[in-house]
Every structure is written in C-alpha cells, then in structure tokens.
N, C-alpha and C positions, 0 to 999 in steps of 0.2 A: 351177324354180330358186329362186323367191322363198322357197319353203318350206325348201329346203336352206340358203339364206343365213340364214334365221331361226334354224335349228338351230345353225349355226356360231356366230352371234352369242351364242346361249345358252351355248354351251360356252366362248366367250371370257370371258363374264361369270362363269363358274365355273371359274377356272383350275386348281383343285385336283381337278377331276373326273378328268382324265387329265394327269398331270404329264409334261412333256417333259424337263425337266432330270434328274429322278431316273433314268429308264431310260437316258438317255445316259451318265450317270456310271457306273451299274452295268454296262452293256454294254461300255463302253470299258475298264473295269477287268477285266471278266470275259473278254473275247475273247482277250487274250494268254495268260491262264491256260489257257483251253480249247485254244489252239493247242499249248501245251506238253504238256498231258495227251494230246490226240489224237495228237501227234507220237510219243509213247511207245507208246501202245496201239493206234493205228490207222496204216495206211499211206495217208495222204490225198494225192490228186492233185487239184489245182484247175485246171480248163480253162476257157478263154473269159473269163478275168478282164478282158481288154481291152475286152469289151463293156460293162462297167459302170464301168470305171475313170474314164471321162470324164463319167459322169452325176452330177449333184448328189444325186439320190435317185431312187427308182423303186418299182414294185410287182413283187415277186419272186413269180412263180407257180411253186411248187415241187412236185415229187413228194413223196409221204408214205407211206413203208413202215415207219418205225421211230420210236420216241421220240427217237432221236438226230438226226433230221432238223433240228430247230430249232437245237440247240446247234452242230451241224456247220455249218449255214448261217451262224450268228453268227460262228463262227471263220473262215469262208472269205471274207467280204466285206471290202473295204478299210475302214479305220478311219473315214474320212469318211462312209461309208454308214450309220453308226450314229448314233442308235438305229434299230432296226427294230421297228415295232409290228405286232402280230398279233392275230388274233381268239381270244378265249377264252370260256368259258362265263360266265354271270352269277354274281355272288357268292353268290346264294341257292342255286345248284346245289352249290357246295362246302360251303355251310353245312348243307345236307340230308345230305351225306355225312360230316358232322363233320370236314371238311377246310377250314374257313373260312380257316385260315392260308395254305393253298396258293393260294387265290383272291387274297388280298392280295399274296402273293409274286409271282404271275403278273402282277398289275397293276403292281407296282413294276418288273418287268422289261420292261414295255411291252405288256401284254395289254389289249385293249379288249373288255369283256364285251358280247356280243350275245345276247339271249334265244334259248334253244335251241328253243323251240316256235314261233318265227315266222321268216319270211324278211324281216326288216326291213332291206332293203338301203338305203333312204333314210337311216335313222339311221346305219348303218355308214358310208355314203358321207360324210355330213356330218362325222363325227368323223375319218375318215381324211383328208378334204380339209383340215380345219383343221390337223391335224398335218403333212400333206404340205407345206402352204404354209409351214411353219416349218422345212423342210429335212429332215423325217423320211422314212424309207422304210417300206414295208409288206411283210410276207411273208404270203402266203395259200396254203393248200393247196386247189386247185380242187375236189378230190373231197370235201373237208370232213372226212375221217377217214382213219385209216391203212388201207391196202389190202394185198392179197397180192402186188402187183407194180406196177411203174410203169405207170400208165395203165389198171390193171385195173378201177377203179371208174368210176362215172359222175360227170361233173363237175356241180357245182351252179352256180346262176346268179350267185352273188356276184361272182366274178371277171369274168364277162361284164358285169355292171352297172358295175363300176369301170372296165372297159375302154372302155365306151361313154360314160360320164358324166364321166370325168376326162381330164385332159391328161397325166397321169403316164405315163412309158414303162413298158410291160409287158414284163418280162424272164422268159422261160421258164427254169426251172432243173431239172435232173435230178440226183438224189442216188442213186448206186448203191452196193451192197455193204454196206448197213446192215440189210437186211431180216432180221427174226427174230434180231437181235443180243441175246444174253442176257449175264448176268454173266460166265460162263465165256468166252464168245466174245470179249467186250470185253477182258478182262484177260490172256487167254492165247493167243489165236489171231491177233492183230494183222491184222485183216481189211484187204483192199485196198478203199478207198473213193474214189469219184470224185465230185467236185462240178463239174457242167458248166453254165456260164452260156451261154445262147444270145444271139443278137442281139435287141435290142428289136424287138418285132413291129410291122410297118408298120400304122399306124392305119387306113389305107384298107381293109385286109383285114377289119377288124371290120365295116365297113358292108356289104361285099360278102357276108359270111358270113350275114347275117340273112336267113333264108328266110321266104317268105310263109306265114302261118298257124302259124309256129313261135315258141315263146318266144324272144325275141331274145337274152336274156341267156344262156340255156342253149345257144342256137345258137352264139354266139361262143365260149363255154367249150368245147363239144364239138367244133366244127369247125375252130377256129383254135388255141386255147391248148393243149388236151390233145395234139393231133397234134404240136405243136412240142416239147412235153416228151418225148413218146415218141421222136421223131426224135433228140433229144439222147442218149437212153439207148441208142440203137442197137437 
C-alpha cells in the first residue's frame, strides 16, 4: 500500500497527466447529445438505474460486444456519475498507427493509458484510486476486448484487482442489442438496445471466491463478476 500511496502522490504532483475537469466538461456536454442521437436511431431501454442512482461513484464492469458500448454507457448513467474514466492504449500505440490524434482525444474524454504489453495493475489502481477519490467513476470491460457475445470471452485480472484492492462499489452492467452494429444497422434498423445495471456486488463475495492455488484476481473476475454480467443478460 505504501507503493500505491507513493504513486498517487506522484500523480497529484503532476495534475496535468490526467485531467479531471476536462473529461467532466466534455462528457457532461456530450451525454445529452448522445441521448438525443441514440433516441432517434436506437430503441434504448435502461433497467436497474436505481442500483446506481444513490451511489456517488463506482466501478462499472460492463459487457463489450460493440464499439457502441462506451458511448451507450455514457448516455445511460445519471449526470452526477460523470466523468467516467476508462482504460485505453498508451499514446505510443496510436502514434505507431499514425493515429496519435485519436490517443489525445481518448485521453481528453477520460482515457487512462495502460501499456498493452504488461499487466501493470498497481499502476492502473493508483491512477484509478486517485481519480475515484475525487468523485470520478470508472468503466472497465472485464474481458479486455470486444467479444462475440456477452460473457463469451475469458475475463482478465484487472477488474479482480480493483475489486480486491479498492473500496469502490463494483456494479455489473450488461449491454445487449449492439453486437455487430454497422453503419446501415445504426441508421436504418433502429435496434432494440438494453442497458441493464445490476446491484453492487457484495464485497464479501470477492474474498470467498478466491480459490487456493488460483490467480486471485482472475478468480474474482471469472467466478463472481462475469457470472453477474451473464445473469443480467439472461
């Protein structure tokens, strides 16, 4: 924990590394626009909103089957839940693809870059903890990438690490109806989309889920968080 505290202090000393105010302003301006756009081109139903309405912030563990998951989630949460910070690739990744501007845009929206070739959970935790203590929320896709169906992929350990090492409530979220949505589908088919927020997971469940000899972070992700997401999706 001393190492984590040191990392947090380092971030506090460099307040422009991850701005809090910029993502909050952008997201709070963008969310109403997204609601109007999605209201026209999608038929969105939001369920379980009462589970997060009373929370000051939290960690949203969401399914990930489409590029629309992030924007839909942004439009679905209450305004006070914004900004939502999320994991993105390091800026050098976008630079190699000659899309450096996208990396800067992602950071301005609330992206926290984590090196793609390491599982540096302590670094991510320190930065998320610092932002969370300032009233920010975090969105994380437990499988780490888009999958062919809700719960179809294997969960990674990052969400398990955050569940065990922070006090923030972990809220499972299932987003259905957006899989394989293309340009034509979005503008002409008005898909039925459901955003389902579950109850915050009982923290005692995390400790009980850690099996002997098993990676404790993956154990929590696989045996507690992913089943909660699958159950919401039906």
